[in-house]
DSSP file (Angstrom, degrees, kcal/mol; ACC not computed):
  #  RESIDUE AA STRUCTURE BP1 BP2  ACC     N-H-->O    O-->H-N    N-H-->O    O-->H-N    TCO  KAPPA ALPHA  PHI   PSI    X-CA   Y-CA   Z-CA
    1    1 A M              0   0    0      0, 0.0     2,-0.4     0, 0.0    49,-0.0   0.000 360.0 360.0 360.0 130.0  -78.7   89.8  107.2
    2    2 A K        -     0   0    0      1,-0.0     2,-0.5     0, 0.0     0, 0.0  -0.647 360.0-144.7 -80.7 132.6  -77.4   91.9  104.3
    3    3 A K        -     0   0    0     -2,-0.4     2,-0.2     4,-0.0    -1,-0.0  -0.859   8.9-155.9-106.3 127.5  -77.2   89.7  101.1
    4    4 A T     >  -     0   0    0     -2,-0.5     4,-2.5     1,-0.1     5,-0.2  -0.498  34.3-103.8 -92.5 168.0  -74.6   90.1   98.6
    5    5 A M  H  > S+     0   0    0      1,-0.2     4,-2.9     2,-0.2     5,-0.2   0.881 125.0  54.5 -55.4 -39.4  -74.8   89.1   94.9
    6    6 A N  H  > S+     0   0    0      2,-0.2     4,-2.1     1,-0.2    -1,-0.2   0.907 107.8  49.0 -62.0 -40.6  -72.7   86.1   95.7
    7    7 A D  H  > S+     0   0    0      2,-0.2     4,-2.5     1,-0.2     5,-0.2   0.964 114.2  45.3 -59.6 -51.0  -75.2   85.1   98.5
    8    8 A L  H  X S+     0   0    0     -4,-2.5     4,-2.4     1,-0.2    -2,-0.2   0.859 111.6  53.3 -69.3 -31.9  -78.1   85.5   96.1
    9    9 A T  H  X S+     0   0    0     -4,-2.9     4,-2.1    -5,-0.2    -1,-0.2   0.926 110.4  45.9 -66.6 -37.6  -76.3   83.6   93.4
   10   10 A V  H  X S+     0   0    0     -4,-2.1     4,-1.8     2,-0.2    -2,-0.2   0.901 113.4  49.5 -69.3 -38.3  -75.6   80.7   95.6
   11   11 A L  H  X S+     0   0    0     -4,-2.5     4,-1.7     2,-0.2    -1,-0.2   0.886 109.7  52.5 -64.9 -37.6  -79.2   80.7   96.8
   12   12 A S  H  < S+     0   0    0     -4,-2.4     4,-0.4    -5,-0.2    -2,-0.2   0.865 110.2  47.6 -67.8 -35.5  -80.4   80.8   93.2
   13   13 A I  H >< S+     0   0    0     -4,-2.1     3,-0.8     1,-0.2    -1,-0.2   0.867 110.6  51.4 -69.5 -37.1  -78.2   77.7   92.4
   14   14 A L  H >< S+     0   0    0     -4,-1.8     3,-1.6     1,-0.2    60,-0.5   0.754  95.1  71.2 -69.8 -29.4  -79.5   75.9   95.5
   15   15 A M  T 3< S+     0   0    0     -4,-1.7    -1,-0.2     1,-0.3    -2,-0.2   0.770  95.8  56.4 -58.2 -25.8  -83.2   76.7   94.3
   16   16 A Q  T <  S-     0   0    0     -3,-0.8    -1,-0.3    -4,-0.4     2,-0.2   0.564 126.1 -69.6 -83.4  -7.7  -82.4   74.1   91.6
   17   17 A G    <   -     0   0    0     -3,-1.6    -1,-0.3    -4,-0.1    55,-0.1  -0.674  67.2 -42.5 137.8 166.3  -81.5   71.4   94.0
   18   18 A D        +     0   0    0     -2,-0.2     2,-0.3    -3,-0.1    55,-0.2  -0.352  58.4 177.1 -65.5 141.0  -79.0   70.2   96.5
   19   19 A R  E     -A   72   0A   0     53,-2.0    53,-2.9    -2,-0.1     2,-0.2  -0.972  26.1-131.0-143.0 154.0  -75.5   70.6   95.6
   20   20 A Y  E >>  -A   71   0A   0     -2,-0.3     4,-1.6    51,-0.2     3,-0.6  -0.622  46.5 -89.6-100.3 169.7  -71.9   70.0   97.0
   21   21 A G  H >> S+     0   0    0     49,-0.6     4,-2.1     1,-0.3     3,-0.6   0.848 122.6  46.7 -47.2 -60.6  -69.2   72.7   96.9
   22   22 A L  H 3> S+     0   0    0      1,-0.3     4,-2.2     2,-0.2    -1,-0.3   0.843 111.1  53.7 -60.9 -37.0  -67.6   72.0   93.5
   23   23 A E  H <> S+     0   0    0     -3,-0.6     4,-2.0     2,-0.2    -1,-0.3   0.892 107.6  49.9 -63.7 -38.0  -71.0   71.8   91.9
   24   24 A I  H <X S+     0   0    0     -4,-1.6     4,-2.3    -3,-0.6    -2,-0.2   0.861 110.4  50.8 -69.1 -36.6  -72.0   75.2   93.1
   25   25 A I  H  X S+     0   0    0     -4,-2.1     4,-1.6     1,-0.2    10,-0.3   0.876 111.2  47.1 -73.7 -32.8  -68.8   76.7   91.8
   26   26 A K  H  X S+     0   0    0     -4,-2.2     4,-1.2     2,-0.2    -2,-0.2   0.854 113.1  48.4 -69.9 -33.5  -69.2   75.2   88.4
   27   27 A A  H  X S+     0   0    0     -4,-2.0     4,-0.8     2,-0.2    -2,-0.2   0.892 111.9  51.1 -71.5 -40.4  -72.9   76.4   88.3
   28   28 A A  H ><>S+     0   0    0     -4,-2.3     5,-2.7     1,-0.2     3,-0.8   0.894 107.7  52.6 -58.9 -40.4  -71.7   79.9   89.4
   29   29 A K  H ><5S+     0   0    0     -4,-1.6     3,-1.3     1,-0.3    -1,-0.2   0.831  99.7  62.6 -70.6 -28.4  -69.1   79.9   86.7
   30   30 A E  H 3<5S+     0   0    0     -4,-1.2    -1,-0.3     1,-0.3    -2,-0.2   0.721 106.7  45.6 -69.8 -19.1  -71.7   79.1   84.0
   31   31 A V  T <<5S-     0   0    0     -3,-0.8    -1,-0.3    -4,-0.8    -2,-0.2   0.204 128.4 -96.7-101.3  12.7  -73.4   82.5   85.0
   32   32 A G  T < 5S+     0   0    0     -3,-1.3     2,-0.6     1,-0.2    -3,-0.2   0.653  83.3 125.5  88.0  16.0  -70.3   84.3   84.9
   33   33 A L      < -     0   0    0     -5,-2.7     2,-0.8    -6,-0.1    -1,-0.2  -0.929  46.6-148.9-113.1 116.3  -69.3   84.4   88.6
   34   34 A S        +     0   0    0     -2,-0.6     2,-0.4    -5,-0.1    -8,-0.1  -0.744  20.8 176.7 -92.1 116.1  -66.0   83.1   89.8
   35   35 A L        -     0   0    0     -2,-0.8     2,-0.3   -10,-0.3    -6,-0.1  -0.895  17.4-148.1-113.6 139.5  -66.0   81.6   93.2
   36   36 A F     >  -     0   0    0     -2,-0.4     4,-3.1     1,-0.1     3,-0.3  -0.806  28.8-113.6-106.3 157.2  -63.2   80.0   95.0
   37   37 A L  H  > S+     0   0    0     -2,-0.3     4,-2.6     1,-0.2     5,-0.2   0.845 115.0  51.8 -60.6 -36.9  -63.6   77.2   97.5
   38   38 A G  H  > S+     0   0    0      2,-0.2     4,-1.5     1,-0.2    -1,-0.2   0.920 114.9  41.6 -59.8 -45.6  -62.6   79.4  100.5
   39   39 A S  H  > S+     0   0    0     -3,-0.3     4,-2.2     2,-0.2    -2,-0.2   0.866 113.3  53.9 -73.9 -33.8  -65.0   82.2   99.7
   40   40 A L  H  X S+     0   0    0     -4,-3.1     4,-2.6     1,-0.2     5,-0.3   0.956 108.2  48.6 -63.4 -45.0  -67.8   79.7   98.8
   41   41 A Y  H  X S+     0   0    0     -4,-2.6     4,-2.1     1,-0.2    -1,-0.2   0.831 110.1  52.1 -67.4 -26.5  -67.5   78.0  102.1
   42   42 A N  H  X S+     0   0    0     -4,-1.5     4,-2.4    -5,-0.2    -1,-0.2   0.913 110.8  48.6 -68.4 -40.3  -67.5   81.3  103.9
   43   43 A I  H  X S+     0   0    0     -4,-2.2     4,-2.7     1,-0.2    -2,-0.2   0.957 113.1  47.3 -57.1 -53.6  -70.7   82.2  102.0
   44   44 A L  H  X S+     0   0    0     -4,-2.6     4,-2.4     1,-0.2    -1,-0.2   0.846 111.0  51.7 -64.1 -39.9  -72.3   78.8  102.8
   45   45 A K  H  X S+     0   0    0     -4,-2.1     4,-2.6    -5,-0.3    -1,-0.2   0.937 111.1  45.9 -65.4 -40.6  -71.4   79.1  106.5
   46   46 A R  H  X S+     0   0    0     -4,-2.4     4,-1.4     2,-0.2    -2,-0.2   0.894 114.1  48.9 -66.4 -37.0  -72.9   82.5  106.8
   47   47 A L  H  <>S+     0   0    0     -4,-2.7     5,-2.8     1,-0.2     6,-0.9   0.873 111.9  49.5 -69.5 -31.0  -76.1   81.4  105.0
   48   48 A E  H ><5S+     0   0    0     -4,-2.4     3,-1.7     4,-0.2    -2,-0.2   0.902 106.7  55.4 -66.9 -43.6  -76.3   78.4  107.2
   49   49 A K  H 3<5S+     0   0    0     -4,-2.6    -1,-0.2     1,-0.3    -2,-0.2   0.803 109.7  47.2 -56.7 -32.7  -75.8   80.5  110.3
   50   50 A H  T 3<5S-     0   0    0     -4,-1.4    -1,-0.3    -5,-0.2    -2,-0.2   0.346 118.4-112.2 -90.6   3.3  -78.9   82.7  109.3
   51   51 A G  T < 5S+     0   0    0     -3,-1.7    27,-0.4     2,-0.2    26,-0.3   0.715  84.7 119.2  75.4  19.2  -80.9   79.6  108.5
   52   52 A L  S   <S+     0   0    0     -5,-2.8    23,-2.4    -6,-0.2     2,-0.3   0.723  78.4  23.3 -91.5 -25.0  -81.1   80.1  104.7
   53   53 A V  E     -B   74   0A   0     -6,-0.9     2,-0.3    21,-0.3    21,-0.2  -0.950  64.8-154.4-136.2 158.8  -79.3   76.8  103.9
   54   54 A E  E     -B   73   0A   0     19,-2.7    19,-2.6    -2,-0.3     2,-0.3  -0.905  11.7-148.8-126.7 157.7  -78.8   73.5  105.6
   55   55 A S  E     +B   72   0A   0     -2,-0.3     2,-0.3    17,-0.2    17,-0.2  -0.918  15.4 174.2-128.7 156.5  -76.0   71.0  105.0
   56   56 A Y  E     -B   71   0A   0     15,-2.4    15,-3.2    -2,-0.3     2,-0.4  -0.987  33.5-104.4-154.7 157.2  -75.7   67.2  105.3
   57   57 A W  E     -B   70   0A   0     -2,-0.3    13,-0.2    13,-0.2     3,-0.1  -0.695  32.1-142.6 -87.0 134.6  -73.3   64.5  104.6
   58   58 A G        -     0   0    0     11,-3.2    -1,-0.1    -2,-0.4     3,-0.1  -0.116  36.9 -71.1 -81.3-173.7  -73.7   62.4  101.4
   59   59 A E        -     0   0    0      1,-0.1    10,-0.5     9,-0.1    -1,-0.2  -0.340  56.0 -93.2 -75.0 156.1  -73.0   58.6  101.1
   60   60 A D        -     0   0    0      8,-0.1     2,-0.4    -3,-0.1     8,-0.2  -0.485  44.8-156.6 -61.7 142.2  -69.4   57.2  101.1
   61   61 A T    > > -     0   0    0      6,-0.9     5,-2.5    -2,-0.1     3,-0.9  -0.993  23.5-146.1-129.1 139.5  -68.1   56.8   97.6
   62   62 A S  G > 5S+     0   0    0     -2,-0.4     3,-2.0     1,-0.3    -1,-0.1   0.870 100.7  62.8 -67.9 -35.4  -65.4   54.6   96.4
   63   63 A E  G 3 5S+     0   0    0      1,-0.3    -1,-0.3     2,-0.1    -3,-0.0   0.694 106.7  46.5 -63.2 -16.7  -64.3   57.3   93.8
   64   64 A R  G X 5S-     0   0    0     -3,-0.9     3,-0.8     3,-0.2    -1,-0.3   0.201 123.9-101.6-109.7  15.0  -63.4   59.5   96.7
   65   65 A G  T < 5S-     0   0    0     -3,-2.0    -3,-0.2     1,-0.2    -2,-0.1   0.684  80.8 -53.6  74.2  21.4  -61.6   56.9   98.8
   66   66 A G  T 3 <S+     0   0    0     -5,-2.5    -1,-0.2     1,-0.3     2,-0.2   0.430 104.8 137.0  90.6   5.8  -64.6   56.4  101.0
   67   67 A N    <   -     0   0    0     -3,-0.8    -6,-0.9    -6,-0.4    -1,-0.3  -0.519  46.5-134.2 -80.2 148.5  -64.8   60.2  101.8
   68   68 A R        -     0   0    0     -8,-0.2     2,-0.3    -2,-0.2    -8,-0.1  -0.726   8.5-127.1-104.1 155.8  -68.2   61.8  101.8
   69   69 A R        -     0   0    0    -10,-0.5   -11,-3.2    -2,-0.3     2,-0.6  -0.735  16.7-129.7 -95.6 151.1  -69.3   65.1  100.3
   70   70 A R  E     - B   0  57A   0     -2,-0.3   -49,-0.6   -13,-0.2     2,-0.3  -0.906  26.5-159.3 -99.2 119.6  -71.2   67.7  102.2
   71   71 A Y  E     -AB  20  56A   0    -15,-3.2   -15,-2.4    -2,-0.6     2,-0.4  -0.666   3.0-149.9-100.1 152.9  -74.3   68.8  100.3
   72   72 A Y  E     -AB  19  55A   0    -53,-2.9   -53,-2.0    -2,-0.3     2,-0.3  -0.934  12.5-175.8-121.3 140.8  -76.1   72.1  100.8
   73   73 A K  E     - B   0  54A   0    -19,-2.6   -19,-2.7    -2,-0.4     2,-0.2  -0.984  28.1-114.4-137.4 150.7  -79.8   72.7  100.4
   74   74 A I  E     - B   0  53A   0    -60,-0.5   -21,-0.3    -2,-0.3     2,-0.1  -0.602  30.3-138.3 -86.4 143.3  -81.8   75.8  100.6
   75   75 A T     >  -     0   0    0    -23,-2.4     4,-2.5    -2,-0.2     5,-0.2  -0.418  29.3-100.7 -94.1 171.9  -84.4   76.1  103.4
   76   76 A G  H  > S+     0   0    0      1,-0.2     4,-2.1     2,-0.2     5,-0.1   0.899 127.9  50.7 -56.5 -38.8  -88.0   77.6  103.2
   77   77 A K  H  > S+     0   0    0    -26,-0.3     4,-2.4     1,-0.2    -1,-0.2   0.856 109.8  51.7 -66.1 -37.0  -86.5   80.8  104.8
   78   78 A G  H  > S+     0   0    0    -27,-0.4     4,-2.7   -26,-0.2    -2,-0.2   0.903 108.4  49.3 -68.6 -41.9  -83.8   80.8  102.2
   79   79 A E  H  X S+     0   0    0     -4,-2.5     4,-2.7     2,-0.2    -2,-0.2   0.903 112.8  47.5 -59.0 -42.6  -86.3   80.4   99.4
   80   80 A T  H  X S+     0   0    0     -4,-2.1     4,-2.9     2,-0.2     5,-0.3   0.933 112.1  49.2 -64.2 -45.1  -88.4   83.3  100.7
   81   81 A T  H  X S+     0   0    0     -4,-2.4     4,-2.1     2,-0.2     5,-0.2   0.903 112.1  48.2 -64.9 -40.3  -85.4   85.5  101.2
   82   82 A F  H  X S+     0   0    0     -4,-2.7     4,-3.0     2,-0.2     5,-0.2   0.956 113.6  48.7 -63.7 -47.7  -84.1   84.7   97.5
   83   83 A E  H  X S+     0   0    0     -4,-2.7     4,-2.5     1,-0.2     5,-0.2   0.932 111.8  47.9 -60.8 -46.9  -87.7   85.5   96.2
   84   84 A D  H  X S+     0   0    0     -4,-2.9     4,-2.0     1,-0.2    -1,-0.2   0.880 113.8  46.4 -60.9 -38.0  -88.0   88.7   98.1
   85   85 A A  H  X S+     0   0    0     -4,-2.1     4,-2.9    -5,-0.3     5,-0.2   0.911 111.1  53.2 -74.5 -37.1  -84.5   89.9   96.9
   86   86 A K  H  X S+     0   0    0     -4,-3.0     4,-2.7    -5,-0.2     5,-0.2   0.942 110.3  47.2 -59.7 -44.5  -85.3   88.9   93.3
   87   87 A Q  H  X S+     0   0    0     -4,-2.5     4,-2.2    -5,-0.2     5,-0.2   0.927 111.6  51.1 -64.7 -39.5  -88.5   90.9   93.3
   88   88 A S  H  X S+     0   0    0     -4,-2.0     4,-2.4    -5,-0.2    -2,-0.2   0.921 113.0  45.5 -66.6 -41.9  -86.7   93.9   94.9
   89   89 A Y  H  X S+     0   0    0     -4,-2.9     4,-2.7     2,-0.2    -1,-0.2   0.920 110.4  52.9 -64.6 -40.7  -83.9   93.8   92.2
   90   90 A L  H  <>S+     0   0    0     -4,-2.7     5,-2.3    -5,-0.2    -2,-0.2   0.941 113.7  43.6 -59.6 -44.4  -86.4   93.3   89.4
   91   91 A Q  H ><5S+     0   0    0     -4,-2.2     3,-1.2     1,-0.2    -1,-0.2   0.868 112.5  53.7 -73.3 -36.5  -88.3   96.5   90.6
   92   92 A L  H 3<5S+     0   0    0     -4,-2.4    -1,-0.2     1,-0.3    -2,-0.2   0.925 106.6  51.6 -62.7 -43.4  -85.0   98.4   91.2
   93   93 A W  T 3<5S-     0   0    0     -4,-2.7    -1,-0.3    -5,-0.2    -2,-0.2   0.453 120.8-109.9 -73.8  -0.5  -83.9   97.7   87.6
   94   94 A G  T < 5S+     0   0    0     -3,-1.2    -3,-0.2    -4,-0.2    -2,-0.1   0.795  87.8 111.2  70.3  35.8  -87.2   99.1   86.3
   95   95 A I    >>< +     0   0    0     -5,-2.3     3,-1.0    -6,-0.2     4,-0.8  -0.380  25.5 149.9-127.1  55.3  -88.7   95.9   85.1
   96   96 A P  G >4  +     0   0    0      0, 0.0     3,-0.9     0, 0.0     4,-0.4   0.844  68.6  63.3 -63.6 -30.5  -91.6   95.4   87.6
   97   97 A K  G >4 S+     0   0    0      1,-0.3     3,-1.0     2,-0.2     4,-0.2   0.862 101.1  53.8 -67.4 -30.3  -93.9   93.5   85.1
   98   98 A L  G X4 S+     0   0    0     -3,-1.0     3,-2.5     1,-0.2    -1,-0.3   0.760  87.1  81.4 -71.0 -22.1  -91.2   90.7   84.9
   99   99 A A  G << S+     0   0    0     -3,-0.9    -1,-0.2    -4,-0.8    -2,-0.2   0.748  84.9  60.6 -54.8 -23.8  -91.3   90.3   88.7
  100  100 A Q  G <  S+     0   0    0     -3,-1.0    -1,-0.3    -4,-0.4     2,-0.3   0.644  96.3  76.1 -79.3 -12.8  -94.4   88.2   88.2
  101  101 A Y  S <  S-     0   0    0     -3,-2.5     2,-0.4    -4,-0.2    -3,-0.0  -0.672  88.9-105.8-100.2 150.1  -92.5   85.6   86.1
  102  102 A Q              0   0    0     -2,-0.3    -2,-0.1     1,-0.2    -1,-0.1  -0.579 360.0 360.0 -72.7 131.4  -90.1   83.0   87.1
  103  103 A I              0   0    0     -2,-0.4    -1,-0.2    -4,-0.1    -4,-0.0   0.394 360.0 360.0-119.6 360.0  -86.6   83.9   86.2
């Protein structure tokens, strides 16, 4: 699977913990990436199809009229894919010594 910067940004956000759609969009915005719900869900669907993320339904909430949120979490395969891509980008940008540190 060819990974875009949007894919890698979403994986990076999910490395920090499980999130639902709007949380992912807000986190992406904090790092300067504008995502729309439609494009985000296409990214998540593709990542899930390739086994890089999994989704599950959260609990019913009264604040949402009893509706549940769908949460996404990164899989082991997704973590490995992200780490491999991160190392490749760090080396590509000419900073191989930084590749050994957590970014």
